[in-house]
C-alpha positions as CSV (number, residue, x, y, z in Angstrom):
1,M,0.0,0.0,0.0
2,S,1.5,3.3,-1.0
3,T,1.1,6.4,1.1
4,E,0.7,9.8,-0.6
5,N,3.0,12.2,1.2
6,S,4.9,15.4,0.7
7,I,8.5,14.5,-0.1
8,R,10.9,17.4,0.4
9,F,14.3,17.7,-1.2
10,E,17.0,20.3,-0.6
11,V,18.9,20.4,-4.0
12,E,22.0,21.9,-5.5
13,N,22.1,24.3,-8.5
14,L,18.5,25.6,-8.2
15,K,18.8,29.2,-9.6
16,C,15.6,30.6,-11.1
17,G,12.2,30.2,-12.5
18,G,13.6,28.4,-15.6
19,C,15.0,25.7,-13.3
20,A,11.7,25.5,-11.5
21,S,9.7,25.2,-14.7
22,T,11.9,22.3,-16.0
23,I,11.6,20.4,-12.7
24,E,7.9,20.9,-12.5
25,K,7.2,19.8,-16.1
26,T,9.5,16.8,-15.9
27,L,8.2,15.5,-12.6
28,L,4.5,16.2,-13.3
29,A,4.8,14.1,-16.5
30,D,5.0,11.1,-14.1
31,P,1.3,10.2,-13.3
32,R,2.4,9.1,-9.9
33,V,3.3,12.7,-9.0
34,T,0.3,14.8,-7.9
35,R,2.1,18.2,-7.3
36,V,5.5,19.8,-7.4
37,V,6.4,23.0,-5.6
38,V,9.8,24.5,-6.3
39,D,11.3,27.2,-4.2
40,P,14.6,28.5,-5.7
41,A,15.1,30.9,-2.7
42,A,15.2,27.9,-0.4
43,D,16.8,25.5,-2.8
44,S,13.9,23.1,-2.2
45,V,11.6,20.9,-4.1
46,E,8.5,19.5,-2.5
47,I,6.7,16.7,-4.4
48,G,3.3,15.1,-3.8
49,A,3.9,11.4,-4.3
50,A,4.0,8.0,-2.5
51,V,6.9,8.0,0.0
52,E,8.2,4.8,-1.7
53,L,9.1,6.9,-4.8
54,R,11.7,9.0,-2.9
55,G,14.7,7.3,-4.4
56,E,13.3,7.4,-7.9
57,L,12.5,11.1,-7.5
58,A,15.9,11.9,-6.1
59,A,17.5,10.2,-9.1
60,A,15.2,12.1,-11.5
61,L,16.3,15.4,-9.9
62,A,19.9,14.4,-10.2
63,R,19.6,13.5,-13.9
64,L,18.2,17.0,-14.5
65,G,21.2,18.5,-12.7
66,Y,19.6,19.2,-9.3
67,P,21.1,16.5,-7.0
68,E,20.1,16.4,-3.4
69,K,22.4,18.3,-1.1
70,G,24.8,16.0,0.7
71,S,24.3,13.2,-1.8
72,V,27.2,11.6,-3.8
73,E,25.9,13.4,-6.9
74,G,25.7,16.6,-5.0
75,L,29.3,16.2,-3.8
76,R,30.4,15.7,-7.4
77,S,28.3,18.5,-8.7
78,A,30.5,19.9,-11.4
79,A,28.7,17.8,-14.0
80,A,25.4,18.5,-12.3
81,V,26.0,22.3,-12.6
82,A,26.4,22.0,-16.4
83,K,23.2,19.9,-16.6
84,S,21.3,22.4,-14.5
85,Y,22.3,25.3,-16.8
86,V,20.9,23.3,-19.7
87,S,17.7,22.5,-17.8
88,C,17.4,26.2,-16.7
89,A,17.7,27.4,-20.3
90,I,15.1,24.9,-21.5
91,G,12.8,25.9,-18.7
92,K,13.1,29.5,-19.7
93,M,12.3,28.8,-23.3
94,T,9.3,26.7,-22.6
95,A,7.8,28.7,-19.6
């Protein structure tokens, strides 16, 4: 039995509304995700989804260039920074 919950991530490289737009559109494309709230000022992403999806959602954020703070991906964030700039630009163009 899955439990809908609010899963909160503190992420690296979150800079602007373009970043937020990319994260929201990508995560909301998953039918298991009910809502996404991105706060660039707090470097946070809050996702409405079953708690069992936490690992999958963290991996999706890392693939976009927004690894969780303190994670292995976050500690090796040079590549993540480049990915986040691309995601940011795409988000700005499609917002």
